[in-house]
C-alpha positions as CSV (number, residue, x, y, z in Angstrom):
1,X,0.0,0.0,0.0
2,X,2.8,2.4,1.0
3,X,4.7,1.6,-2.2
4,X,1.6,2.4,-4.4
5,X,1.2,5.8,-2.8
6,X,4.9,6.6,-3.3
7,X,4.7,5.4,-6.9
8,X,1.6,7.6,-7.6
9,X,3.3,10.6,-6.0
10,X,6.4,10.2,-8.2
11,X,4.2,9.9,-11.3
12,X,2.4,13.1,-10.5
13,X,5.6,15.0,-9.9
14,X,7.1,13.9,-13.2
15,X,3.9,14.8,-15.1
16,X,3.7,18.1,-13.3
17,X,7.3,19.1,-14.4
18,X,6.6,18.0,-17.9
19,X,3.5,20.1,-18.1
20,X,5.4,23.2,-16.7
21,X,8.0,22.9,-19.4
22,X,5.4,23.3,-22.1
23,X,3.6,26.2,-20.5
24,X,6.2,28.9,-20.4
25,X,6.1,30.1,-24.0
26,X,6.3,33.7,-25.1
27,X,4.1,33.1,-28.0
28,X,5.1,33.2,-31.7
29,X,8.4,34.9,-32.4
30,X,8.3,38.1,-34.3
31,X,9.4,37.8,-37.9
32,X,12.3,39.8,-39.0
33,X,11.9,42.0,-42.0
34,X,13.5,41.0,-45.3
35,X,15.9,43.9,-45.3
36,X,17.3,43.0,-41.9
37,X,17.6,39.3,-42.9
38,X,19.4,40.3,-46.1
39,X,21.7,42.7,-44.1
40,X,22.6,39.9,-41.6
41,X,23.3,37.5,-44.5
42,X,25.5,40.1,-46.2
43,X,27.4,40.7,-42.9
44,X,27.9,36.9,-42.4
45,X,29.1,36.5,-45.9
46,X,31.6,39.3,-45.5
47,X,32.9,37.9,-42.3
48,X,33.2,34.4,-43.9
49,X,35.2,35.8,-46.8
50,X,37.5,37.7,-44.5
51,X,38.1,34.6,-42.4
52,X,38.7,32.5,-45.5
53,X,41.2,35.0,-46.8
54,X,43.1,35.1,-43.4
55,X,43.2,31.3,-43.3
56,X,44.6,31.1,-46.8
57,X,47.3,33.7,-46.0
58,X,48.2,31.8,-42.9
59,X,48.5,28.5,-44.8
60,X,50.7,30.2,-47.4
61,X,53.0,31.6,-44.8
62,X,53.4,28.1,-43.3
63,X,54.2,26.6,-46.8
64,X,56.7,29.4,-47.5
65,X,58.4,29.0,-44.1
66,X,58.7,25.2,-44.7
67,X,60.3,25.8,-48.1
68,X,62.7,28.5,-46.8
69,X,64.1,26.3,-44.0
70,X,65.1,23.5,-46.4
71,X,68.6,23.2,-47.8
72,X,69.4,23.9,-51.5
73,X,69.7,20.2,-52.3
74,X,66.3,19.4,-50.7
75,X,64.7,22.3,-52.6
76,X,66.0,20.9,-55.9
77,X,64.7,17.4,-55.0
78,X,61.3,18.8,-54.0
79,X,61.1,20.7,-57.4
80,X,62.1,17.5,-59.4
81,X,59.6,15.4,-57.5
82,X,56.8,18.0,-58.1
83,X,57.6,18.1,-61.8
84,X,57.5,14.3,-62.0
85,X,54.2,14.1,-60.2
86,X,52.7,16.7,-62.6
87,X,53.9,14.7,-65.6
88,X,52.4,11.5,-64.2
89,X,49.2,13.2,-63.4
90,X,48.7,14.6,-66.9
91,X,47.6,11.5,-68.7
92,X,45.2,10.2,-66.1
93,X,41.4,10.3,-66.6
94,X,39.1,12.5,-64.6
95,X,37.3,10.8,-61.7
96,X,34.2,8.9,-62.5
97,X,31.6,11.3,-61.0
98,X,33.2,14.3,-62.7
99,X,33.0,12.6,-66.1
100,X,29.4,11.6,-65.6
101,X,28.1,14.9,-64.2
102,X,30.0,17.2,-66.5
103,X,27.9,20.1,-67.7
104,X,29.3,20.1,-71.3
105,X,30.6,16.7,-72.3
106,X,33.7,16.8,-74.6
107,X,32.0,15.0,-77.5
108,X,28.9,17.1,-77.8
109,X,28.5,20.5,-79.4
110,X,25.6,22.8,-79.3
111,X,23.2,22.3,-82.2
112,X,23.0,26.0,-83.0
113,X,26.6,26.0,-84.4
114,X,25.8,23.1,-86.7
115,X,22.5,24.6,-88.0
116,X,24.0,28.0,-88.9
117,X,24.5,28.4,-92.6
118,X,26.3,31.2,-94.5
119,X,24.2,33.8,-96.2
120,X,26.6,34.0,-99.1
121,X,25.0,32.7,-102.3
């Protein structure tokens, strides 16, 4: 009997707290005007571009520092290996998805260029 009463009390307390969590609403949020949304988007884009620029400059500084601390022989070896890699990469095909989803496949031309005829008689 005593356990039933305790169990019922626990259930009531848990239901009560769940109901309270749903009651405290301010109502629907006010919609922002289109101009303010556009302005916020523009500011976010500007901040993103600036962060990207700073990140790229930092990466470039790191690469330049890495090259500068190498000896002359190592720099020559790095240059030769870079050229070899570029030569080996030239004759490889594009990845599968790039070939399939290309906007203008190599073998097709626009029909407008084929249909044009000269006006000279």
